[in-house]
PDB file of N, CA, C and O in Angstrom:
ATOM      1  N   MET A   1      10.593  39.721 -14.471  1.00  0.00           N
ATOM      2  CA  MET A   1      12.008  39.465 -14.280  1.00  0.00           C
ATOM      3  C   MET A   1      12.231  38.639 -13.020  1.00  0.00           C
ATOM      4  O   MET A   1      12.996  37.674 -13.031  1.00  0.00           O
ATOM      5  N   LEU A   2      11.572  39.016 -11.951  1.00  0.00           N
ATOM      6  CA  LEU A   2      11.719  38.293 -10.690  1.00  0.00           C
ATOM      7  C   LEU A   2      11.179  36.874 -10.817  1.00  0.00           C
ATOM      8  O   LEU A   2      11.753  35.935 -10.266  1.00  0.00           O
ATOM      9  N   ARG A   3      10.090  36.723 -11.534  1.00  0.00           N
ATOM     10  CA  ARG A   3       9.481  35.408 -11.710  1.00  0.00           C
ATOM     11  C   ARG A   3      10.396  34.447 -12.453  1.00  0.00           C
ATOM     12  O   ARG A   3      10.520  33.290 -12.052  1.00  0.00           O
ATOM     13  N   SER A   4      11.033  34.891 -13.513  1.00  0.00           N
ATOM     14  CA  SER A   4      11.925  34.018 -14.263  1.00  0.00           C
ATOM     15  C   SER A   4      13.174  33.676 -13.462  1.00  0.00           C
ATOM     16  O   SER A   4      13.698  32.568 -13.582  1.00  0.00           O
ATOM     17  N   ALA A   5      13.659  34.611 -12.644  1.00  0.00           N
ATOM     18  CA  ALA A   5      14.833  34.336 -11.809  1.00  0.00           C
ATOM     19  C   ALA A   5      14.493  33.288 -10.756  1.00  0.00           C
ATOM     20  O   ALA A   5      15.302  32.405 -10.470  1.00  0.00           O
ATOM     21  N   LEU A   6      13.315  33.383 -10.189  1.00  0.00           N
ATOM     22  CA  LEU A   6      12.881  32.409  -9.188  1.00  0.00           C
ATOM     23  C   LEU A   6      12.725  31.027  -9.813  1.00  0.00           C
ATOM     24  O   LEU A   6      13.144  30.025  -9.233  1.00  0.00           O
ATOM     25  N   PHE A   7      12.123  30.980 -10.990  1.00  0.00           N
ATOM     26  CA  PHE A   7      11.940  29.712 -11.689  1.00  0.00           C
ATOM     27  C   PHE A   7      13.285  29.068 -12.017  1.00  0.00           C
ATOM     28  O   PHE A   7      13.455  27.860 -11.848  1.00  0.00           O
ATOM     29  N   THR A   8      14.235  29.869 -12.481  1.00  0.00           N
ATOM     30  CA  THR A   8      15.564  29.347 -12.813  1.00  0.00           C
ATOM     31  C   THR A   8      16.258  28.833 -11.564  1.00  0.00           C
ATOM     32  O   THR A   8      16.912  27.791 -11.601  1.00  0.00           O
ATOM     33  N   ARG A   9      16.121  29.555 -10.457  1.00  0.00           N
ATOM     34  CA  ARG A   9      16.764  29.129  -9.214  1.00  0.00           C
ATOM     35  C   ARG A   9      16.160  27.834  -8.686  1.00  0.00           C
ATOM     36  O   ARG A   9      16.887  26.953  -8.226  1.00  0.00           O
ATOM     37  N   LEU A  10      14.851  27.713  -8.749  1.00  0.00           N
ATOM     38  CA  LEU A  10      14.200  26.492  -8.278  1.00  0.00           C
ATOM     39  C   LEU A  10      14.550  25.299  -9.162  1.00  0.00           C
ATOM     40  O   LEU A  10      14.744  24.190  -8.663  1.00  0.00           O
ATOM     41  N   ARG A  11      14.629  25.519 -10.449  1.00  0.00           N
ATOM     42  CA  ARG A  11      14.960  24.430 -11.362  1.00  0.00           C
ATOM     43  C   ARG A  11      16.386  23.955 -11.179  1.00  0.00           C
ATOM     44  O   ARG A  11      16.655  22.758 -11.286  1.00  0.00           O
ATOM     45  N   ALA A  12      17.297  24.860 -10.908  1.00  0.00           N
ATOM     46  CA  ALA A  12      18.701  24.500 -10.741  1.00  0.00           C
ATOM     47  C   ALA A  12      18.963  23.852  -9.388  1.00  0.00           C
ATOM     48  O   ALA A  12      19.962  23.153  -9.222  1.00  0.00           O
ATOM     49  N   ALA A  13      18.082  24.073  -8.425  1.00  0.00           N
ATOM     50  CA  ALA A  13      18.305  23.571  -7.072  1.00  0.00           C
ATOM     51  C   ALA A  13      18.285  22.050  -7.029  1.00  0.00           C
ATOM     52  O   ALA A  13      19.170  21.438  -6.431  1.00  0.00           O
ATOM     53  N   ASP A  14      17.308  21.444  -7.642  1.00  0.00           N
ATOM     54  CA  ASP A  14      17.188  19.983  -7.598  1.00  0.00           C
ATOM     55  C   ASP A  14      16.500  19.498  -8.869  1.00  0.00           C
ATOM     56  O   ASP A  14      15.291  19.675  -9.022  1.00  0.00           O
ATOM     57  N   PRO A  15      17.249  18.893  -9.775  1.00  0.00           N
ATOM     58  CA  PRO A  15      16.632  18.450 -11.024  1.00  0.00           C
ATOM     59  C   PRO A  15      15.651  17.290 -10.830  1.00  0.00           C
ATOM     60  O   PRO A  15      14.829  17.036 -11.710  1.00  0.00           O
ATOM     61  N   ASP A  16      15.718  16.586  -9.704  1.00  0.00           N
ATOM     62  CA  ASP A  16      14.819  15.459  -9.451  1.00  0.00           C
ATOM     63  C   ASP A  16      13.676  15.834  -8.522  1.00  0.00           C
ATOM     64  O   ASP A  16      13.081  14.961  -7.891  1.00  0.00           O
ATOM     65  N   ALA A  17      13.368  17.099  -8.430  1.00  0.00           N
ATOM     66  CA  ALA A  17      12.288  17.534  -7.547  1.00  0.00           C
ATOM     67  C   ALA A  17      10.976  16.907  -7.986  1.00  0.00           C
ATOM     68  O   ALA A  17      10.645  16.914  -9.172  1.00  0.00           O
ATOM     69  N   GLY A  18      10.238  16.372  -7.043  1.00  0.00           N
ATOM     70  CA  GLY A  18       8.965  15.739  -7.359  1.00  0.00           C
ATOM     71  C   GLY A  18       9.046  14.238  -7.534  1.00  0.00           C
ATOM     72  O   GLY A  18       8.015  13.581  -7.679  1.00  0.00           O
ATOM     73  N   MET A  19      10.223  13.689  -7.524  1.00  0.00           N
ATOM     74  CA  MET A  19      10.355  12.241  -7.696  1.00  0.00           C
ATOM     75  C   MET A  19       9.781  11.485  -6.512  1.00  0.00           C
ATOM     76  O   MET A  19       9.221  10.405  -6.697  1.00  0.00           O
ATOM     77  N   THR A  20       9.900  12.011  -5.314  1.00  0.00           N
ATOM     78  CA  THR A  20       9.362  11.287  -4.162  1.00  0.00           C
ATOM     79  C   THR A  20       7.842  11.197  -4.245  1.00  0.00           C
ATOM     80  O   THR A  20       7.261  10.207  -3.801  1.00  0.00           O
ATOM     81  N   THR A  21       7.201  12.197  -4.797  1.00  0.00           N
ATOM     82  CA  THR A  21       5.752  12.145  -4.944  1.00  0.00           C
ATOM     83  C   THR A  21       5.349  11.018  -5.874  1.00  0.00           C
ATOM     84  O   THR A  21       4.391  10.295  -5.599  1.00  0.00           O
ATOM     85  N   ALA A  22       6.067  10.865  -6.966  1.00  0.00           N
ATOM     86  CA  ALA A  22       5.768   9.780  -7.902  1.00  0.00           C
ATOM     87  C   ALA A  22       6.025   8.419  -7.253  1.00  0.00           C
ATOM     88  O   ALA A  22       5.272   7.470  -7.471  1.00  0.00           O
ATOM     89  N   GLU A  23       7.071   8.330  -6.471  1.00  0.00           N
ATOM     90  CA  GLU A  23       7.372   7.057  -5.805  1.00  0.00           C
ATOM     91  C   GLU A  23       6.295   6.711  -4.777  1.00  0.00           C
ATOM     92  O   GLU A  23       5.913   5.548  -4.644  1.00  0.00           O
ATOM     93  N   TYR A  24       5.809   7.713  -4.056  1.00  0.00           N
ATOM     94  CA  TYR A  24       4.722   7.464  -3.112  1.00  0.00           C
ATOM     95  C   TYR A  24       3.459   7.029  -3.846  1.00  0.00           C
ATOM     96  O   TYR A  24       2.724   6.168  -3.363  1.00  0.00           O
ATOM     97  N   ALA A  25       3.209   7.614  -4.994  1.00  0.00           N
ATOM     98  CA  ALA A  25       2.018   7.245  -5.762  1.00  0.00           C
ATOM     99  C   ALA A  25       2.108   5.797  -6.224  1.00  0.00           C
ATOM    100  O   ALA A  25       1.126   5.059  -6.135  1.00  0.00           O
ATOM    101  N   VAL A  26       3.261   5.385  -6.714  1.00  0.00           N
ATOM    102  CA  VAL A  26       3.436   3.997  -7.150  1.00  0.00           C
ATOM    103  C   VAL A  26       3.312   3.052  -5.965  1.00  0.00           C
ATOM    104  O   VAL A  26       2.701   1.989  -6.080  1.00  0.00           O
ATOM    105  N   GLY A  27       3.880   3.426  -4.836  1.00  0.00           N
ATOM    106  CA  GLY A  27       3.767   2.595  -3.638  1.00  0.00           C
ATOM    107  C   GLY A  27       2.336   2.480  -3.147  1.00  0.00           C
ATOM    108  O   GLY A  27       1.918   1.416  -2.690  1.00  0.00           O
ATOM    109  N   THR A  28       1.587   3.563  -3.237  1.00  0.00           N
ATOM    110  CA  THR A  28       0.189   3.540  -2.818  1.00  0.00           C
ATOM    111  C   THR A  28      -0.649   2.644  -3.717  1.00  0.00           C
ATOM    112  O   THR A  28      -1.487   1.880  -3.239  1.00  0.00           O
ATOM    113  N   VAL A  29      -0.419   2.740  -5.020  1.00  0.00           N
ATOM    114  CA  VAL A  29      -1.154   1.891  -5.963  1.00  0.00           C
ATOM    115  C   VAL A  29      -0.803   0.421  -5.733  1.00  0.00           C
ATOM    116  O   VAL A  29      -1.683  -0.439  -5.766  1.00  0.00           O
ATOM    117  N   ALA A  30       0.469   0.131  -5.501  1.00  0.00           N
ATOM    118  CA  ALA A  30       0.881  -1.250  -5.245  1.00  0.00           C
ATOM    119  C   ALA A  30       0.263  -1.780  -3.954  1.00  0.00           C
ATOM    120  O   ALA A  30      -0.173  -2.931  -3.907  1.00  0.00           O
ATOM    121  N   ALA A  31       0.220  -0.963  -2.914  1.00  0.00           N
ATOM    122  CA  ALA A  31      -0.373  -1.390  -1.645  1.00  0.00           C
ATOM    123  C   ALA A  31      -1.868  -1.645  -1.797  1.00  0.00           C
ATOM    124  O   ALA A  31      -2.395  -2.596  -1.221  1.00  0.00           O
ATOM    125  N   CYS A  32      -2.553  -0.804  -2.566  1.00  0.00           N
ATOM    126  CA  CYS A  32      -3.991  -1.009  -2.795  1.00  0.00           C
ATOM    127  C   CYS A  32      -4.236  -2.285  -3.587  1.00  0.00           C
ATOM    128  O   CYS A  32      -5.182  -3.020  -3.301  1.00  0.00           O
ATOM    129  N   GLY A  33      -3.402  -2.553  -4.570  1.00  0.00           N
ATOM    130  CA  GLY A  33      -3.536  -3.787  -5.342  1.00  0.00           C
ATOM    131  C   GLY A  33      -3.299  -5.014  -4.475  1.00  0.00           C
ATOM    132  O   GLY A  33      -4.043  -5.992  -4.557  1.00  0.00           O
ATOM    133  N   PHE A  34      -2.266  -4.962  -3.648  1.00  0.00           N
ATOM    134  CA  PHE A  34      -1.981  -6.078  -2.755  1.00  0.00           C
ATOM    135  C   PHE A  34      -3.117  -6.277  -1.754  1.00  0.00           C
ATOM    136  O   PHE A  34      -3.484  -7.409  -1.440  1.00  0.00           O
ATOM    137  N   GLY A  35      -3.670  -5.174  -1.257  1.00  0.00           N
ATOM    138  CA  GLY A  35      -4.799  -5.269  -0.327  1.00  0.00           C
ATOM    139  C   GLY A  35      -6.013  -5.902  -0.972  1.00  0.00           C
ATOM    140  O   GLY A  35      -6.716  -6.689  -0.339  1.00  0.00           O
ATOM    141  N   GLY A  36      -6.267  -5.566  -2.229  1.00  0.00           N
ATOM    142  CA  GLY A  36      -7.394  -6.166  -2.952  1.00  0.00           C
ATOM    143  C   GLY A  36      -7.222  -7.667  -3.141  1.00  0.00           C
ATOM    144  O   GLY A  36      -8.162  -8.441  -2.960  1.00  0.00           O
ATOM    145  N   ILE A  37      -6.015  -8.064  -3.507  1.00  0.00           N
ATOM    146  CA  ILE A  37      -5.741  -9.503  -3.686  1.00  0.00           C
ATOM    147  C   ILE A  37      -5.855 -10.231  -2.355  1.00  0.00           C
ATOM    148  O   ILE A  37      -6.425 -11.320  -2.291  1.00  0.00           O
ATOM    149  N   LEU A  38      -5.319  -9.641  -1.293  1.00  0.00           N
ATOM    150  CA  LEU A  38      -5.400 -10.260   0.030  1.00  0.00           C
ATOM    151  C   LEU A  38      -6.843 -10.395   0.483  1.00  0.00           C
ATOM    152  O   LEU A  38      -7.215 -11.404   1.082  1.00  0.00           O
ATOM    153  N   TYR A  39      -7.658  -9.389   0.204  1.00  0.00           N
ATOM    154  CA  TYR A  39      -9.077  -9.450   0.562  1.00  0.00           C
ATOM    155  C   TYR A  39      -9.770 -10.603  -0.166  1.00  0.00           C
ATOM    156  O   TYR A  39     -10.554 -11.339   0.433  1.00  0.00           O
ATOM    157  N   LYS A  40      -9.480 -10.756  -1.454  1.00  0.00           N
ATOM    158  CA  LYS A  40     -10.111 -11.833  -2.226  1.00  0.00           C
ATOM    159  C   LYS A  40      -9.672 -13.208  -1.705  1.00  0.00           C
ATOM    160  O   LYS A  40     -10.478 -14.137  -1.657  1.00  0.00           O
ATOM    161  N   VAL A  41      -8.417 -13.338  -1.320  1.00  0.00           N
ATOM    162  CA  VAL A  41      -7.923 -14.624  -0.805  1.00  0.00           C
ATOM    163  C   VAL A  41      -8.557 -14.930   0.541  1.00  0.00           C
ATOM    164  O   VAL A  41      -9.009 -16.051   0.773  1.00  0.00           O
ATOM    165  N   ILE A  42      -8.596 -13.942   1.431  1.00  0.00           N
ATOM    166  CA  ILE A  42      -9.106 -14.180   2.782  1.00  0.00           C
ATOM    167  C   ILE A  42     -10.603 -14.462   2.764  1.00  0.00           C
ATOM    168  O   ILE A  42     -11.084 -15.241   3.586  1.00  0.00           O
ATOM    169  N   THR A  43     -11.344 -13.857   1.858  1.00  0.00           N
ATOM    170  CA  THR A  43     -12.787 -14.073   1.833  1.00  0.00           C
ATOM    171  C   THR A  43     -13.199 -15.254   0.960  1.00  0.00           C
ATOM    172  O   THR A  43     -14.390 -15.466   0.732  1.00  0.00           O
ATOM    173  N   SER A  44     -12.235 -16.019   0.473  1.00  0.00           N
ATOM    174  CA  SER A  44     -12.583 -17.204  -0.312  1.00  0.00           C
ATOM    175  C   SER A  44     -13.157 -18.279   0.617  1.00  0.00           C
ATOM    176  O   SER A  44     -12.785 -18.338   1.789  1.00  0.00           O
ATOM    177  N   PRO A  45     -14.043 -19.114   0.119  1.00  0.00           N
ATOM    178  CA  PRO A  45     -14.683 -20.121   0.983  1.00  0.00           C
ATOM    179  C   PRO A  45     -13.688 -21.099   1.623  1.00  0.00           C
ATOM    180  O   PRO A  45     -13.893 -21.535   2.756  1.00  0.00           O
ATOM    181  N   GLU A  46     -12.629 -21.440   0.916  1.00  0.00           N
ATOM    182  CA  GLU A  46     -11.649 -22.386   1.466  1.00  0.00           C
ATOM    183  C   GLU A  46     -10.943 -21.792   2.683  1.00  0.00           C
ATOM    184  O   GLU A  46     -10.794 -22.464   3.704  1.00  0.00           O
ATOM    185  N   ILE A  47     -10.515 -20.554   2.580  1.00  0.00           N
ATOM    186  CA  ILE A  47      -9.801 -19.915   3.690  1.00  0.00           C
ATOM    187  C   ILE A  47     -10.748 -19.658   4.858  1.00  0.00           C
ATOM    188  O   ILE A  47     -10.366 -19.844   6.013  1.00  0.00           O
ATOM    189  N   LEU A  48     -11.969 -19.234   4.574  1.00  0.00           N
ATOM    190  CA  LEU A  48     -12.931 -19.024   5.654  1.00  0.00           C
ATOM    191  C   LEU A  48     -13.217 -20.321   6.399  1.00  0.00           C
ATOM    192  O   LEU A  48     -13.339 -20.318   7.624  1.00  0.00           O
ATOM    193  N   GLY A  49     -13.326 -21.431   5.670  1.00  0.00           N
ATOM    194  CA  GLY A  49     -13.526 -22.730   6.317  1.00  0.00           C
ATOM    195  C   GLY A  49     -12.337 -23.122   7.178  1.00  0.00           C
ATOM    196  O   GLY A  49     -12.501 -23.636   8.284  1.00  0.00           O
ATOM    197  N   LEU A  50     -11.140 -22.875   6.662  1.00  0.00           N
ATOM    198  CA  LEU A  50      -9.932 -23.183   7.423  1.00  0.00           C
ATOM    199  C   LEU A  50      -9.864 -22.352   8.699  1.00  0.00           C
ATOM    200  O   LEU A  50      -9.560 -22.880   9.769  1.00  0.00           O
ATOM    201  N   LEU A  51     -10.144 -21.061   8.592  1.00  0.00           N
ATOM    202  CA  LEU A  51     -10.143 -20.206   9.785  1.00  0.00           C
ATOM    203  C   LEU A  51     -11.206 -20.629  10.785  1.00  0.00           C
ATOM    204  O   LEU A  51     -10.968 -20.613  11.993  1.00  0.00           O
ATOM    205  N   ARG A  52     -12.370 -21.003  10.292  1.00  0.00           N
ATOM    206  CA  ARG A  52     -13.448 -21.460  11.173  1.00  0.00           C
ATOM    207  C   ARG A  52     -13.017 -22.722  11.919  1.00  0.00           C
ATOM    208  O   ARG A  52     -13.264 -22.842  13.119  1.00  0.00           O
ATOM    209  N   ASP A  53     -12.380 -23.659  11.228  1.00  0.00           N
ATOM    210  CA  ASP A  53     -11.921 -24.893  11.870  1.00  0.00           C
ATOM    211  C   ASP A  53     -10.846 -24.615  12.927  1.00  0.00           C
ATOM    212  O   ASP A  53     -10.871 -25.197  14.012  1.00  0.00           O
ATOM    213  N   VAL A  54      -9.912 -23.730  12.606  1.00  0.00           N
ATOM    214  CA  VAL A  54      -8.844 -23.408  13.559  1.00  0.00           C
ATOM    215  C   VAL A  54      -9.414 -22.750  14.803  1.00  0.00           C
ATOM    216  O   VAL A  54      -9.013 -23.087  15.917  1.00  0.00           O
ATOM    217  N   ILE A  55     -10.333 -21.827  14.635  1.00  0.00           N
ATOM    218  CA  ILE A  55     -10.919 -21.144  15.792  1.00  0.00           C
ATOM    219  C   ILE A  55     -11.774 -22.084  16.617  1.00  0.00           C
ATOM    220  O   ILE A  55     -11.722 -22.044  17.846  1.00  0.00           O
ATOM    221  N   SER A  56     -12.569 -22.939  15.961  1.00  0.00           N
ATOM    222  CA  SER A  56     -13.397 -23.857  16.739  1.00  0.00           C
ATOM    223  C   SER A  56     -12.564 -24.903  17.470  1.00  0.00           C
ATOM    224  O   SER A  56     -12.911 -25.293  18.585  1.00  0.00           O
ATOM    225  N   SER A  57     -11.473 -25.363  16.866  1.00  0.00           N
ATOM    226  CA  SER A  57     -10.615 -26.313  17.579  1.00  0.00           C
ATOM    227  C   SER A  57      -9.865 -25.644  18.728  1.00  0.00           C
ATOM    228  O   SER A  57      -9.585 -26.289  19.738  1.00  0.00           O
ATOM    229  N   ALA A  58      -9.537 -24.357  18.587  1.00  0.00           N
ATOM    230  CA  ALA A  58      -8.870 -23.646  19.684  1.00  0.00           C
ATOM    231  C   ALA A  58      -9.826 -23.416  20.843  1.00  0.00           C
ATOM    232  O   ALA A  58      -9.411 -23.445  22.002  1.00  0.00           O
ATOM    233  N   LEU A  59     -11.092 -23.191  20.549  1.00  0.00           N
ATOM    234  CA  LEU A  59     -12.055 -22.971  21.623  1.00  0.00           C
ATOM    235  C   LEU A  59     -12.439 -24.264  22.330  1.00  0.00           C
ATOM    236  O   LEU A  59     -12.924 -24.219  23.461  1.00  0.00           O
ATOM    237  N   LYS A  60     -12.239 -25.398  21.705  1.00  0.00           N
ATOM    238  CA  LYS A  60     -12.552 -26.680  22.334  1.00  0.00           C
ATOM    239  C   LYS A  60     -11.483 -27.141  23.307  1.00  0.00           C
ATOM    240  O   LYS A  60     -11.737 -28.031  24.118  1.00  0.00           O
ATOM    241  N   LEU A  61     -10.290 -26.555  23.246  1.00  0.00           N
ATOM    242  CA  LEU A  61      -9.220 -26.935  24.148  1.00  0.00           C
ATOM    243  C   LEU A  61      -9.551 -26.510  25.568  1.00  0.00           C
ATOM    244  O   LEU A  61     -10.068 -25.414  25.786  1.00  0.00           O
ATOM    245  N   SER A  62      -9.259 -27.363  26.524  1.00  0.00           N
ATOM    246  CA  SER A  62      -9.501 -26.998  27.913  1.00  0.00           C
ATOM    247  C   SER A  62      -8.169 -26.841  28.628  1.00  0.00           C
ATOM    248  O   SER A  62      -7.236 -27.611  28.401  1.00  0.00           O
ATOM    249  N   PHE A  63      -8.089 -25.859  29.477  1.00  0.00           N
ATOM    250  CA  PHE A  63      -6.831 -25.573  30.191  1.00  0.00           C
ATOM    251  C   PHE A  63      -6.894 -26.063  31.590  1.00  0.00           C
ATOM    252  O   PHE A  63      -5.930 -25.912  32.341  1.00  0.00           O
TER     253      PHE A  63
END
């Protein structure tokens, strides 16, 4: 009897209980996907060459 009363009270309290957990899960999956794509772009040979050129030209500057 006590168990069913508790269940009814919890259910009536907030019908959207647990929605934030699902939203965090979707956000986490999206962030991981974006991180994977960013990793593939940054480690591509074209971007690595561009970064190497920018760093070497910055180190050649004299102050």
